[in-house]
C-alpha positions as CSV (number, residue, x, y, z in Angstrom):
1,M,5.2,-62.1,-62.0
2,T,2.9,-60.4,-64.4
3,Q,0.8,-57.3,-63.7
4,Q,-2.9,-57.5,-63.8
5,H,-4.4,-54.6,-65.8
6,S,-8.1,-55.4,-65.6
7,S,-10.7,-57.3,-63.7
8,F,-11.1,-61.0,-64.3
9,A,-14.1,-61.8,-66.4
10,R,-16.3,-64.8,-65.8
11,P,-18.8,-64.7,-68.6
12,P,-22.0,-66.7,-68.3
13,L,-22.2,-70.1,-70.0
14,A,-24.7,-68.8,-72.5
15,D,-22.0,-66.5,-73.9
16,C,-19.4,-69.2,-74.1
17,I,-21.4,-71.9,-75.9
18,P,-20.3,-71.0,-79.5
19,D,-16.6,-71.3,-78.6
20,L,-17.1,-74.5,-76.6
21,V,-19.0,-76.3,-79.4
22,A,-16.6,-74.9,-82.0
23,F,-13.8,-76.7,-80.1
24,S,-15.7,-80.0,-80.3
25,R,-15.8,-79.6,-84.1
26,G,-12.1,-78.9,-84.3
27,E,-12.6,-75.3,-85.4
28,K,-11.1,-73.9,-82.1
29,K,-8.1,-75.1,-80.2
30,A,-7.7,-75.2,-76.4
31,T,-6.2,-72.2,-74.8
32,L,-5.1,-74.3,-71.9
33,F,-4.5,-78.1,-72.0
34,I,-3.7,-80.3,-69.0
35,H,-2.8,-83.9,-69.6
36,N,-1.4,-87.1,-67.9
37,G,-3.1,-86.2,-64.6
38,T,-5.3,-88.2,-62.2
39,L,-8.7,-86.6,-62.0
40,V,-10.5,-86.2,-58.7
41,N,-14.1,-86.5,-60.0
42,V,-16.3,-85.1,-57.3
43,L,-19.4,-85.7,-59.5
44,S,-19.0,-89.5,-59.6
45,G,-16.8,-89.9,-56.5
46,E,-14.1,-91.6,-58.6
47,I,-10.3,-91.1,-58.9
48,L,-9.5,-91.5,-62.6
49,P,-6.0,-91.8,-63.9
50,N,-4.5,-90.7,-67.3
51,M,-7.0,-87.9,-67.9
52,S,-6.9,-84.7,-69.8
53,I,-8.7,-81.3,-69.5
54,A,-9.1,-78.9,-72.4
55,V,-10.0,-75.3,-71.6
56,V,-11.3,-72.7,-74.1
57,G,-11.2,-69.3,-72.6
58,T,-12.6,-69.4,-69.1
59,R,-14.5,-72.7,-69.4
60,I,-13.8,-76.4,-69.7
61,A,-14.5,-77.8,-73.2
62,Y,-13.4,-81.4,-72.7
63,V,-12.5,-83.9,-70.0
64,G,-11.4,-87.4,-70.8
65,P,-8.5,-89.5,-72.2
66,F,-5.8,-87.7,-74.3
67,V,-6.9,-86.9,-77.8
68,E,-4.6,-85.6,-80.6
69,G,-5.4,-82.3,-82.3
70,M,-6.9,-80.3,-79.5
71,T,-4.0,-77.9,-79.2
72,D,-1.8,-75.7,-81.4
73,E,1.2,-73.4,-80.9
74,S,-0.9,-70.9,-78.9
75,T,-2.1,-73.4,-76.3
76,R,-0.5,-73.4,-72.9
77,I,0.2,-77.1,-72.2
78,I,0.7,-78.4,-68.7
79,D,2.0,-81.9,-68.0
80,A,0.2,-83.2,-64.8
81,K,2.0,-86.5,-64.7
82,G,2.2,-87.7,-61.1
83,K,-0.3,-85.1,-60.0
84,Y,-4.0,-85.0,-59.1
85,M,-6.3,-82.6,-60.8
86,A,-9.2,-81.4,-58.6
87,P,-11.7,-78.6,-58.7
88,G,-10.7,-75.4,-57.0
89,L,-11.8,-75.4,-53.4
90,L,-14.7,-73.3,-52.2
91,D,-15.3,-71.8,-48.8
92,G,-19.0,-72.1,-48.1
93,H,-19.1,-69.6,-45.2
94,C,-16.5,-66.9,-44.7
95,H,-16.2,-63.3,-43.6
96,I,-13.2,-61.9,-45.5
97,E,-13.0,-59.1,-43.0
98,S,-12.1,-61.5,-40.2
99,S,-8.8,-62.3,-42.0
100,M,-8.0,-58.6,-41.5
101,L,-7.0,-58.5,-45.1
102,S,-8.6,-56.5,-47.9
103,V,-10.3,-58.6,-50.6
104,T,-7.4,-58.3,-52.9
105,Q,-4.9,-59.3,-50.3
106,F,-7.2,-62.2,-49.2
107,A,-7.1,-63.4,-52.8
108,N,-3.3,-63.2,-52.7
109,A,-3.3,-65.3,-49.6
110,V,-5.7,-68.1,-50.5
111,L,-5.4,-68.6,-54.3
112,P,-1.9,-70.2,-53.9
113,L,-3.5,-72.5,-51.3
114,G,-6.1,-73.8,-53.8
115,T,-9.1,-71.7,-52.8
116,T,-10.6,-70.4,-56.0
117,G,-13.8,-69.1,-54.7
118,G,-16.2,-68.7,-51.8
119,F,-19.5,-67.4,-50.5
120,F,-18.6,-64.3,-48.5
121,D,-21.0,-62.8,-46.0
122,A,-19.7,-59.2,-45.7
123,H,-21.8,-58.4,-42.6
124,E,-18.8,-57.0,-40.8
125,I,-18.3,-54.1,-43.1
126,S,-22.0,-53.8,-43.6
127,N,-22.5,-53.2,-39.9
128,V,-20.0,-50.3,-40.2
129,L,-20.6,-48.7,-43.6
130,G,-24.0,-50.1,-44.7
131,L,-24.7,-50.8,-48.4
132,P,-21.7,-48.7,-49.6
133,G,-19.4,-51.0,-47.6
134,L,-21.0,-54.1,-49.1
135,R,-20.6,-52.5,-52.6
136,I,-16.9,-51.9,-51.9
137,M,-16.4,-55.6,-51.1
138,L,-18.3,-56.7,-54.2
139,D,-16.5,-54.3,-56.6
140,E,-13.1,-55.2,-55.2
141,A,-13.9,-59.0,-55.4
142,R,-14.8,-58.6,-59.1
143,Q,-11.2,-57.4,-59.8
144,T,-9.7,-60.6,-58.4
145,P,-9.4,-64.0,-60.0
146,M,-11.7,-65.6,-57.4
147,A,-15.2,-66.8,-57.9
148,A,-16.3,-64.5,-55.2
149,Y,-20.0,-64.7,-54.4
150,M,-21.3,-62.1,-52.0
151,Q,-24.2,-62.4,-49.5
152,V,-26.1,-59.4,-48.3
153,A,-26.0,-59.2,-44.5
154,S,-29.3,-60.1,-42.9
155,C,-28.5,-58.8,-39.5
156,V,-27.4,-55.2,-39.5
157,P,-27.3,-55.0,-36.5
158,S,-27.2,-58.6,-35.5
159,T,-30.2,-58.1,-33.2
160,D,-31.8,-54.6,-33.1
161,A,-31.0,-51.1,-32.0
162,S,-32.4,-51.7,-28.5
163,F,-29.5,-54.2,-27.8
164,E,-26.6,-52.7,-29.8
165,T,-25.7,-49.8,-32.1
166,A,-24.3,-50.4,-35.6
167,G,-23.2,-48.0,-38.2
168,A,-26.1,-48.9,-40.4
169,E,-29.4,-50.8,-40.5
170,F,-30.7,-53.2,-43.1
171,G,-34.2,-54.2,-43.8
172,P,-36.1,-55.8,-46.6
173,A,-35.6,-52.9,-48.9
174,E,-31.8,-52.9,-48.5
175,V,-31.7,-56.7,-49.0
176,A,-33.8,-56.4,-52.2
177,E,-31.5,-53.6,-53.5
178,A,-28.3,-55.5,-52.9
179,L,-29.5,-58.7,-54.4
180,S,-30.2,-56.7,-57.6
181,W,-26.5,-55.9,-58.1
182,G,-25.8,-59.0,-60.2
183,P,-25.7,-62.8,-60.1
184,D,-22.7,-62.8,-57.9
185,M,-24.9,-61.4,-55.1
186,I,-25.9,-64.9,-54.2
187,A,-27.8,-65.1,-50.9
188,L,-29.0,-63.6,-47.7
189,G,-26.2,-63.8,-45.2
190,E,-26.5,-65.8,-42.0
191,V,-29.8,-65.0,-40.2
192,M,-28.4,-64.6,-36.7
193,N,-31.6,-63.2,-35.3
194,F,-33.1,-66.7,-35.3
195,P,-35.5,-65.9,-32.4
196,G,-36.8,-63.1,-34.6
197,V,-37.5,-65.6,-37.4
198,V,-39.2,-68.1,-35.1
199,Y,-41.3,-65.4,-33.3
200,G,-42.3,-63.7,-36.6
201,D,-40.3,-60.4,-36.4
202,P,-41.6,-58.5,-39.5
203,K,-38.1,-57.2,-40.5
204,M,-36.5,-60.7,-40.5
205,I,-39.5,-62.3,-42.2
206,G,-39.5,-59.5,-44.8
207,E,-35.8,-59.9,-45.5
208,I,-36.2,-63.7,-46.1
209,Q,-39.2,-63.0,-48.3
210,A,-37.3,-60.5,-50.4
211,T,-34.5,-63.0,-50.8
212,L,-36.7,-65.9,-51.9
213,R,-38.6,-63.6,-54.3
214,A,-35.3,-62.7,-55.9
215,G,-34.6,-66.4,-56.5
216,K,-31.7,-66.5,-54.0
217,V,-31.0,-68.7,-50.9
218,V,-31.0,-68.0,-47.2
219,D,-28.1,-68.8,-44.9
220,G,-28.6,-69.6,-41.2
221,H,-27.2,-69.2,-37.7
222,Y,-29.1,-71.2,-35.2
223,T,-27.7,-71.8,-31.7
224,W,-30.6,-73.2,-29.7
225,P,-30.3,-77.0,-29.2
226,S,-30.8,-79.0,-32.3
227,S,-33.3,-81.1,-30.5
228,D,-35.5,-78.0,-30.0
229,P,-38.6,-78.3,-32.3
230,R,-38.2,-74.6,-33.2
231,L,-35.4,-75.7,-35.6
232,A,-38.1,-77.0,-37.9
233,A,-39.8,-73.5,-37.9
234,Y,-36.4,-72.0,-38.9
235,A,-36.1,-74.4,-41.8
236,A,-39.7,-73.9,-42.8
237,A,-39.0,-70.2,-43.0
238,G,-36.7,-70.9,-46.0
239,V,-33.3,-71.1,-44.2
240,T,-31.4,-73.9,-45.9
241,G,-27.9,-73.8,-44.5
242,C,-26.4,-73.3,-41.1
243,H,-22.8,-73.3,-39.8
244,E,-23.6,-73.3,-36.0
245,C,-23.0,-77.0,-35.7
246,V,-20.9,-78.1,-32.8
247,T,-21.9,-81.7,-32.4
248,S,-22.6,-84.6,-34.7
249,E,-26.3,-84.4,-33.8
250,D,-26.4,-80.8,-34.8
251,V,-25.3,-81.9,-38.3
252,A,-27.7,-84.8,-38.4
253,Q,-30.7,-82.8,-37.4
254,R,-30.1,-80.1,-40.0
255,V,-29.6,-82.6,-42.8
256,R,-32.7,-84.5,-41.8
257,L,-34.7,-81.2,-42.1
258,G,-33.4,-80.5,-45.6
259,M,-30.7,-78.0,-44.6
260,Y,-27.0,-78.0,-45.5
261,A,-24.9,-78.5,-42.4
262,K,-21.7,-76.5,-42.5
263,M,-18.8,-77.8,-40.4
264,R,-16.2,-75.2,-39.6
265,R,-12.6,-75.2,-38.8
266,G,-11.7,-71.6,-38.1
267,S,-8.5,-70.3,-36.6
268,A,-9.9,-70.4,-33.1
269,W,-13.0,-72.6,-33.3
270,H,-12.4,-76.3,-34.1
271,D,-15.7,-78.0,-34.7
272,V,-15.0,-80.4,-37.6
273,A,-13.6,-83.2,-35.3
274,A,-16.9,-83.4,-33.5
275,T,-19.3,-82.6,-36.2
276,I,-17.8,-84.9,-38.9
277,K,-18.8,-87.9,-36.8
278,A,-22.3,-87.5,-38.2
279,H,-20.9,-88.9,-41.4
280,T,-18.0,-91.1,-40.2
281,E,-19.8,-92.7,-37.2
282,Q,-23.6,-92.2,-37.8
283,G,-23.4,-92.8,-41.5
284,I,-25.4,-89.7,-42.5
285,D,-25.1,-89.0,-46.2
286,S,-22.5,-86.4,-46.9
287,R,-24.1,-84.7,-49.9
288,R,-25.6,-82.0,-47.7
289,M,-22.4,-81.5,-45.6
290,M,-20.0,-78.7,-46.3
291,L,-16.6,-77.7,-45.0
292,V,-16.2,-74.0,-44.2
293,S,-13.7,-71.7,-42.4
294,D,-15.8,-69.1,-40.6
295,D,-13.0,-67.8,-40.2
296,R,-9.3,-67.8,-40.5
297,I,-7.1,-64.9,-39.4
298,C,-4.2,-64.0,-41.6
299,D,-1.7,-65.6,-39.2
300,S,-3.3,-69.0,-39.6
301,L,-3.7,-68.6,-43.4
302,K,0.1,-68.3,-43.4
303,E,0.9,-70.9,-40.7
304,E,-1.8,-73.6,-41.5
305,G,-3.6,-72.8,-44.7
306,H,-7.2,-72.2,-45.7
307,M,-9.6,-74.7,-47.3
308,N,-6.6,-77.0,-48.1
309,F,-6.0,-77.3,-44.4
310,I,-9.6,-77.9,-43.6
311,V,-10.0,-80.6,-46.2
312,R,-6.8,-82.3,-45.0
313,H,-8.1,-82.1,-41.4
314,A,-11.4,-83.7,-42.4
315,I,-9.5,-86.6,-44.1
316,S,-7.5,-87.0,-40.9
317,Q,-10.8,-87.5,-39.0
318,G,-11.6,-90.5,-41.2
319,V,-13.4,-89.0,-44.2
320,K,-12.5,-90.6,-47.6
321,P,-10.4,-88.1,-49.5
322,V,-12.8,-87.8,-52.5
323,T,-15.7,-87.2,-50.0
324,A,-13.8,-84.5,-48.2
325,F,-13.1,-82.8,-51.6
326,Q,-16.8,-83.0,-52.4
327,M,-17.6,-81.2,-49.1
328,A,-15.5,-78.3,-50.2
329,T,-16.5,-78.2,-53.9
330,I,-19.6,-79.7,-55.5
331,N,-21.7,-79.8,-52.3
332,T,-21.0,-76.1,-51.7
333,A,-21.7,-75.2,-55.3
334,E,-25.0,-77.1,-55.3
335,R,-26.0,-75.5,-52.0
336,F,-25.9,-72.1,-53.6
337,G,-27.2,-73.1,-57.0
338,V,-24.1,-72.4,-59.0
339,A,-22.9,-76.0,-59.8
340,R,-23.3,-75.1,-63.5
341,D,-20.3,-72.7,-63.0
342,V,-18.1,-74.0,-60.2
343,G,-17.4,-76.9,-58.0
344,S,-16.4,-79.7,-60.4
345,I,-14.3,-80.5,-63.4
346,A,-16.7,-81.1,-66.3
347,P,-17.5,-79.7,-69.7
348,G,-19.1,-76.3,-69.5
349,I,-17.8,-75.6,-66.0
350,I,-15.5,-72.6,-65.4
351,A,-11.9,-73.8,-65.3
352,D,-11.1,-73.4,-61.6
353,I,-8.7,-76.2,-61.2
354,I,-5.9,-77.2,-58.8
355,L,-3.0,-79.5,-59.2
356,L,-1.9,-81.5,-56.2
357,D,1.4,-83.4,-55.6
358,G,2.0,-86.4,-53.4
359,H,-0.8,-88.3,-51.7
360,L,-4.3,-86.9,-52.2
361,A,-4.8,-86.9,-48.5
362,D,-1.9,-84.4,-48.1
363,V,-3.9,-81.8,-50.1
364,N,-0.5,-80.4,-51.3
365,V,-1.5,-77.7,-53.9
366,V,1.2,-76.9,-56.4
367,M,-0.8,-75.0,-59.0
368,T,-4.0,-73.0,-59.0
369,I,-5.9,-72.2,-62.2
370,A,-8.8,-69.7,-61.9
371,G,-11.1,-68.9,-64.8
372,G,-8.8,-70.7,-67.2
373,E,-5.6,-68.9,-66.2
374,V,-2.7,-70.0,-64.1
375,V,-2.7,-67.6,-61.1
376,A,-0.4,-69.4,-58.6
377,E,2.3,-71.9,-58.6
378,N,4.4,-73.6,-55.9
379,G,2.8,-71.4,-53.2
380,E,3.3,-68.1,-54.9
381,M,1.0,-65.9,-57.0
382,T,2.1,-65.7,-60.7
383,L,0.5,-62.3,-61.3
384,E,0.2,-59.1,-59.4
385,L,-3.3,-57.8,-58.5
386,S,-3.9,-54.1,-58.8
387,P,-4.7,-52.2,-55.6
388,F,-8.3,-51.1,-55.1
389,P,-9.0,-47.4,-54.4
390,Y,-11.0,-46.9,-51.2
391,P,-13.2,-43.8,-50.6
392,E,-12.3,-41.5,-47.7
393,Y,-15.4,-42.5,-45.6
394,A,-14.2,-46.1,-45.7
395,I,-10.8,-45.4,-44.1
396,N,-12.0,-42.8,-41.6
397,S,-14.8,-44.5,-39.8
398,V,-14.1,-44.2,-36.1
399,K,-16.2,-41.3,-34.9
400,I,-15.1,-40.8,-31.3
401,K,-13.9,-37.2,-30.8
402,D,-12.8,-37.2,-27.1
403,E,-10.0,-39.2,-25.6
404,L,-11.0,-41.8,-23.1
405,T,-9.6,-41.6,-19.6
406,P,-9.0,-44.1,-16.9
407,S,-12.1,-42.9,-15.1
408,D,-14.2,-44.2,-18.0
409,F,-13.3,-47.7,-16.9
410,I,-14.3,-47.4,-13.2
411,I,-17.2,-49.7,-12.2
412,K,-19.2,-48.1,-9.4
413,T,-20.9,-50.5,-6.9
414,P,-24.0,-50.2,-4.7
415,I,-21.9,-51.0,-1.7
416,S,-18.9,-49.1,-0.4
417,S,-16.7,-52.1,0.6
418,G,-16.6,-55.9,1.0
419,A,-17.5,-58.2,-1.9
420,I,-20.4,-58.2,-4.4
421,K,-21.8,-61.1,-6.5
422,T,-21.0,-60.2,-10.1
423,R,-22.0,-61.7,-13.4
424,V,-18.9,-62.8,-15.5
425,A,-18.6,-63.9,-19.1
426,V,-15.9,-66.6,-19.3
427,V,-14.2,-67.1,-22.7
428,R,-13.4,-70.7,-23.8
429,E,-10.4,-71.5,-26.0
430,N,-11.3,-72.6,-29.5
431,H,-15.0,-72.0,-28.9
432,V,-17.3,-69.1,-30.0
433,E,-19.6,-69.3,-26.9
434,T,-19.0,-68.0,-23.4
435,D,-20.0,-69.4,-20.0
436,E,-21.9,-67.3,-17.6
437,V,-20.6,-67.6,-14.0
438,F,-21.2,-65.6,-10.8
439,V,-18.2,-64.4,-8.8
440,D,-17.8,-62.5,-5.5
441,V,-15.6,-59.6,-6.4
442,A,-13.9,-57.2,-4.0
443,V,-15.2,-53.7,-3.5
444,A,-13.4,-50.7,-2.1
445,N,-14.4,-47.0,-2.1
446,S,-17.6,-48.1,-3.9
447,E,-15.6,-49.3,-6.8
448,L,-15.1,-52.8,-8.2
449,Q,-11.5,-53.9,-7.6
450,I,-10.0,-55.7,-10.6
451,T,-6.3,-56.5,-10.4
452,P,-4.0,-59.1,-12.1
453,E,-4.3,-61.1,-8.9
454,S,-8.1,-61.3,-9.3
455,T,-7.7,-63.2,-12.5
456,L,-10.6,-61.2,-14.0
457,C,-10.6,-58.4,-16.6
458,K,-13.0,-55.6,-17.3
459,M,-14.5,-55.5,-20.8
460,A,-16.0,-52.3,-22.1
461,V,-17.6,-51.3,-25.4
462,F,-17.8,-47.7,-26.7
463,E,-20.1,-46.8,-29.6
464,R,-17.9,-45.5,-32.4
465,H,-20.3,-44.7,-35.3
466,G,-21.2,-41.2,-34.1
467,K,-24.7,-42.1,-33.1
468,T,-25.4,-42.5,-29.4
469,G,-22.0,-42.2,-27.7
470,G,-23.1,-45.0,-25.4
471,S,-21.0,-47.5,-23.6
472,G,-21.3,-50.7,-21.7
473,I,-19.0,-52.4,-19.2
474,G,-18.7,-55.8,-17.6
475,L,-16.3,-58.5,-16.5
476,V,-14.7,-61.3,-18.4
477,G,-12.8,-64.4,-17.1
478,N,-10.1,-66.7,-18.5
479,V,-8.3,-64.0,-20.5
480,G,-5.1,-64.9,-18.7
481,F,-3.5,-61.6,-18.1
482,N,-1.1,-62.0,-15.2
483,Q,0.3,-58.4,-15.2
484,P,-1.3,-55.0,-15.7
485,A,-2.4,-55.1,-19.4
486,A,-5.1,-54.2,-21.9
487,I,-6.2,-54.8,-25.5
488,A,-8.4,-52.5,-27.5
489,M,-9.9,-53.2,-30.9
490,T,-12.4,-52.1,-33.5
491,V,-12.9,-55.7,-34.6
492,A,-15.7,-56.4,-32.2
493,H,-18.4,-58.5,-33.8
494,D,-20.8,-57.6,-35.2
495,C,-21.3,-53.9,-34.7
496,H,-17.6,-53.3,-34.4
497,N,-17.6,-50.6,-31.8
498,V,-14.5,-50.1,-29.7
499,L,-14.0,-53.1,-27.5
500,V,-11.5,-52.8,-24.6
501,I,-10.4,-55.6,-22.3
502,G,-8.0,-55.3,-19.4
503,N,-7.2,-55.3,-15.7
504,D,-5.7,-51.8,-15.4
505,D,-7.8,-48.7,-16.1
506,E,-4.8,-46.6,-17.3
507,R,-3.7,-49.2,-19.8
508,M,-7.2,-49.7,-21.0
509,A,-7.5,-46.0,-21.8
510,Q,-4.1,-46.0,-23.5
511,A,-5.0,-48.9,-25.7
512,A,-8.4,-47.5,-26.6
513,N,-7.0,-44.1,-27.5
514,A,-4.4,-45.7,-29.7
515,V,-7.1,-47.5,-31.7
516,I,-9.1,-44.3,-32.0
517,R,-6.0,-42.4,-33.2
518,M,-5.3,-45.1,-35.8
519,Q,-8.8,-44.8,-37.1
520,G,-9.3,-48.5,-36.4
521,G,-7.2,-51.5,-35.5
522,I,-5.8,-53.4,-32.5
523,A,-3.6,-52.1,-29.7
524,V,-2.1,-54.1,-26.8
525,V,-0.5,-52.4,-23.8
526,T,1.6,-54.7,-21.5
527,G,2.9,-54.3,-17.9
528,D,6.0,-52.4,-18.9
529,G,4.0,-49.9,-20.8
530,E,5.0,-51.1,-24.2
531,I,2.3,-50.7,-26.9
532,V,1.9,-52.9,-30.0
533,E,-0.4,-51.7,-32.7
534,L,-2.0,-53.1,-35.8
535,P,-3.7,-50.4,-37.9
536,L,-6.9,-51.5,-39.7
537,R,-7.9,-48.5,-41.7
538,L,-10.6,-50.0,-43.9
539,A,-13.7,-49.7,-41.8
540,G,-11.7,-50.5,-38.7
541,L,-11.7,-54.1,-39.9
542,M,-9.1,-54.6,-42.6
543,S,-5.6,-53.5,-43.3
544,T,-4.7,-51.6,-46.5
545,E,-1.2,-53.1,-46.3
546,P,0.1,-56.2,-48.2
547,Y,-0.6,-59.7,-46.8
548,E,2.9,-60.3,-45.5
549,T,2.9,-57.0,-43.6
550,V,-0.4,-57.7,-41.9
551,V,0.7,-61.2,-40.9
552,K,3.8,-59.7,-39.3
553,Q,1.8,-57.1,-37.4
554,S,-0.8,-59.7,-36.3
555,M,1.9,-62.0,-35.0
556,E,3.3,-59.1,-33.0
557,I,-0.1,-58.6,-31.4
558,S,-0.3,-62.3,-30.5
559,Q,3.2,-62.2,-29.0
560,A,2.2,-59.1,-26.9
561,L,-0.9,-61.0,-25.6
562,V,1.3,-64.0,-24.7
563,K,3.7,-61.7,-22.9
564,A,0.8,-60.4,-20.9
565,G,-0.3,-63.9,-20.0
566,C,-3.0,-64.5,-22.6
567,T,-2.0,-67.8,-24.2
568,M,-5.2,-68.9,-25.9
569,N,-4.9,-70.2,-29.4
570,Y,-5.4,-67.2,-31.8
571,A,-6.6,-65.3,-28.7
572,F,-7.6,-62.2,-30.6
573,M,-10.3,-64.0,-32.6
574,T,-11.9,-65.4,-29.4
575,L,-11.7,-62.0,-27.6
576,S,-13.3,-60.2,-30.6
577,L,-16.4,-62.3,-30.2
578,L,-17.1,-60.9,-26.7
579,A,-19.3,-58.3,-28.3
580,L,-21.2,-60.7,-30.5
581,V,-24.5,-60.9,-28.6
582,V,-26.2,-63.5,-30.8
583,I,-24.1,-66.4,-29.6
584,P,-24.5,-68.1,-26.2
585,T,-24.3,-67.2,-23.4
586,L,-23.2,-63.8,-22.1
587,H,-21.8,-61.0,-24.2
588,I,-21.5,-57.2,-24.1
589,S,-22.5,-54.3,-26.3
590,D,-22.6,-50.6,-26.1
591,T,-25.9,-50.9,-24.3
592,G,-24.7,-53.3,-21.6
593,L,-24.6,-57.1,-20.9
594,I,-26.8,-59.2,-23.2
595,R,-27.6,-62.9,-22.6
596,I,-29.2,-65.5,-24.8
597,S,-31.9,-67.5,-23.1
598,D,-34.6,-69.9,-24.3
599,A,-36.8,-66.9,-24.8
600,G,-34.3,-65.0,-27.0
601,F,-32.1,-62.0,-26.1
602,E,-32.3,-60.2,-22.8
603,R,-30.3,-57.4,-21.1
604,V,-29.0,-58.4,-17.7
605,S,-27.4,-56.5,-14.9
606,L,-23.7,-56.8,-13.9
607,F,-24.5,-57.2,-10.2
608,V,-26.6,-60.1,-9.0
609,E,-29.1,-59.9,-6.2
């Protein structure tokens, strides 16, 4: 393994033209030459045997049959006989923070899997640290081999300060500033406040206008029914892509309105199988369909994969292999207006290339080339990425001074004893949304009685940005704890306050205090009092440790949850969404319970008349 000493440069095409055309005249030789391979041509939809690719510097100079004289002794020559040559895979919607890895460690994880770039909405760190946090992500990404395009978060906070407290606030001015940082600031991140767009909220409209005036695109997040005519208003406002598709009709309606429909297969939400039917059964043209992760925790990157896994999954659902590759390469590049640089294998395109062994449908990546350089082979990085230096404010961001006590989790009731009808958010395995149900819950001594036998848990959010000191508390169902247990975390989308879930007040306080003491992370306390911790020092969202270390710690968290009775698939990811108030139906913030209705967002009471 070689050491990386400087950032990976991706010069614009204009700067590369002299060398590329000099190659065509024979005055320059290829720096990298791949021959004897079978080309996956996502531009024409063809599989072409016996092809060669010549690279000069960072870009492709030639694609075609073998030609003598393109190389010399300085050329790295790769024999791709028996292998497919495909463009590097692109993730069209991803929050790196959700992997719990730093940008550098995320690159270490996904480059060997064939992901050479992505369109990253850093709204998690933006909600904690504001523009400085976004700048950290951008600067670190520029020091990796990835084609990392960043989006400026549209919703900081995801709604507004009356519903939740974030560490920062973005408006049109912040959006305009961030989009001026360079061409790799590519878009406005998912506009989760879709009611604000439809009903003309000046801040949301202003952010979209600032983006369009900068010549960038706007990403969406729309969860009202796709049959609702207000989807047309959302599209008319300039939103041209949306990943909140859970049915084939969701995909069809977005495509019909000129939007790109993003079909996701995250760790804990599995929407591709249903949404891909818009193409496989309804026959909708695939050119405006994209495969995305949104998101994959580090465990599933290790166990399943990244975009390679998602492309393979789409193929297993009946998509032609070349079409599935298009959905993770050229379609994505065209959506964001960067198809001149990434997303295909053609002259002038940056040399982001993967070699695959076996059947194409297996998506078995054996080599990854990024920017004209071999960066991974046989599942391992071939170079070492330098660590990124983080400022002190980024690794000490949990501003809760006092320890929490069990009394902070007591829920007082308006009656002294008996039972009271209570609003409960019920989590659903492999889904982002919750169900709202009403349950009669026991009361004693004017306090709600939550025990392992009740099958319910309390959920509480404590503001951690040093602003209001507020908190909210409610109930959640289907967590599965069958013994006294609790989990606390600073990964609590999207404001990332301290979220605590449990059925025992003492253990809830213990878990919360562990997270505060770690300056961010996850802590699980089980019935025997054992505590398992995963520190996430970077903004309380990402670890500063190597990929393999984080995977091990994350698996230990999952095992502790299973021990306590929570057996949901990648349970942590589902539980972390309980504070995301912009998805249906009932969620919690530091201001209380928030519900999405046809009218938009509304605060609701815990107890029901």
